[in-house]
N, C-alpha and C positions, 0 to 999 in steps of 0.2 A: 289284607292291610288296606286303611282308610285311604281317600283319594289326599287326603292332607298329608299323610305319610308319605305317600307315592311321590308328590310333587317336592316336599322337602327333601327327599332322597336323590331325586334327578338335579336338583338344584344343588345338594352338597356334591354330587361326582363332578357337576361342570365347573363349581367354583374351585374343587380342588385340581382339576385339570388345569384351570387357568394358573392358579398360583404356584402348582408345581413344575409348570413350563420354565425351565431354565432361561434365564437372560442371555442375551449374546455375550459370549467371553470376550476376553480381551485378544485372545488369538484370532477370533474371526476380523481382526482391524490389525493386519501387521504391520501397516504403515502409520499406524494412530502412536505418534509421539507422546501422547498425554500419558502422565504417570498413572499407574496402577495403583488402586487402593485394595490392599489384602483383604480387607474387609469385605468387599462386594464378592468375594471367593464363597464367602461364607453364605450369601444370601440364598441361592438355590438351595443348599441343605436345610436353613432354617425355614425356608418356605415349606419344604417337603414335609418337614417334621409338624410345623404348624397344619399342613393338610392332612396330616396321620390324625391328627388329635381332632379337628374339625369333623369329620366324616362321621367317626362314631357318636360324637357329641351331638351333632344333627338327627343322627339316627335314634339316639336318645329321647332328643327333644319329640319327634314324629311319633315316638311309642308313647309319651305322655299325653299327645293330644286325643288318644281313644283309651282310655283304660279298660285292661280286660274284665270280664265278669268275674266277681269272686268265686272262689273255688266251691263246685257242689251246687252253684245257682244256676238252673237252667232258666232260660225263658220261657215264659209263659206261653201256653197252645192256647189259642182261642178257636172255637168252634160255634158256627152258628146256624140256626134253620129251623124248621117245624118241629115240635116235640111230641112225643108221645107219653102219657103219663102211665108209668107201672104200678106204683103206690105213691104214698103221699110224701115219700124223700127219694123216689127214683124215677129217672126219666129215660127213654130212648130216643137219643139224637142222631139221626142219620146212620141207624143201625146199631149205634155204640150206647150200652148202658151206662148211664152216671149216675152216682149217688150223689145228692145234694150236700155239698160239705158242710159241716158242724150241726147237724141235726139228725134227728131219729124219729120215724113216724111209726103207727102201728101198722102192722101187716094187714093185707086186705081181709084175711079171715079172722083178725082179731075184734073181740068185743069188750065194751066198757059200760061203765052205768052212767047216766045222766042224773042231774040233780034231784030228779025224782024216785031216783033207784030203779029206773026203767033200762033194760038192756038195750043198745044199739050197736049197730055197725060201724064202729070209730074208724077202723081202716078204710072202710070204703067211703066215708065222710072226709076223710083226709084226702084220698084220692080226687073225689070230686070237686074238693076247694081247691085243691091246685089245678085241675084240668080248667075249672070255671076261670081262675086268675090268668093263667095263659091265654086262653081264647084262643083265637086261630092264628095268633102272631108268632112271629119267629122269637127263638130264645138264645142269647149269647152265653155260652159257658166258658170259664177260664179252667182248664184242665188242670187237675192235682193228682198226686200219688200218694196214697196212703197205707202204708201195710200191703202194697202190692194190688189194691182194689183202686178202681177208677173212680174218683171223686172230683165234684166241679163247684165252683161259685157261678151260679146260674142267676140271668138277670133278664126280665121282661122289660121293655123300654126303660132301662135304666134300673128297675126296682130288684134289689135282690129277694128272689125267690123264698129262699131258706128262711131269712128274717121276717119274711110275712107271714110263712105257715107259722112259725114259732110265736109270733107276736099275737096272732089271732088263736092260738091254744090248738091247732090241729096237728102240730109236732112239737117236740121237745129239744132241748139243745142238747148235743150229743156229749156226754159225760166224759168220754175218752179224748174231744176235741178241746184244746186249752183254750179256755173261757170264750168260747164261741158261742156268741148270740144268748149268754146267759142274762143280760138286761131285759130281752125280749120276753124269755123264759120267765122272771120275777114278775113282768108287768102281766104278762097273761096268766099266772098264777094269783095276782093281787085282783086283777077284774073279775076271776073266777069264769074265765072263757073257755070253750071247746072242751079239752081232755081234762081242764081245771075245774069244769063246772060241776063235776061228779066224781068218780072213783074210776081208776085205770091202773094196768099193771105196766110198769116200764117195759116199752117194746124189746130192750137189749134183755132184760132180765128173763122175759117171756121165752124167747128164743134159746137163751141159755138152757132154762130149765126143759124146754121141748126136746132139745138135743140130748140133755142128760137121760131124760126117760126113755127116749129112742133108742138110747144104747145100753140100756139094762136088757 
């Protein structure tokens, strides 16, 4: 319960006690010859009723001061520290492996062709580019959960690392993530940079085909 709610509830309890305390009745003054107003006997009962209505009303008001989180919405978890690059879309942060949300990058053993039809290790190039971009500084990641795997939106000095990787053609927008980094993907394709400067296989398709071949 918030501090505001607690204060309001304490105030309500005190106010209710004050209102509900019965005034001294006519019997407390046996020698008082002043005429007794029958309506006065209704006062304590009316005040008790008012108090009974006032307490829940104030409690409701206190609850409105801090609306609850929407159902199913969890507070984002933030982790920060030095990061080790596993590949062009994966970091190790404090011993926890995190996938950069919304992008896909070639695996370390993947090769692609450049604009001159020469093969090169595009997977290692992507990992090297991400390592250079992070440098020796700390990375701050907002953890997400997607299909049971740990993904994260990670930044270095406020810069979205996933967006930078896609914009420079070292990774592509994840087709399974809704509209994530599509603008950066189109820009990299238009500039023919990185992967888009030559010929490459979609990393997710390559993994799928390799799993299918291994199961035969």
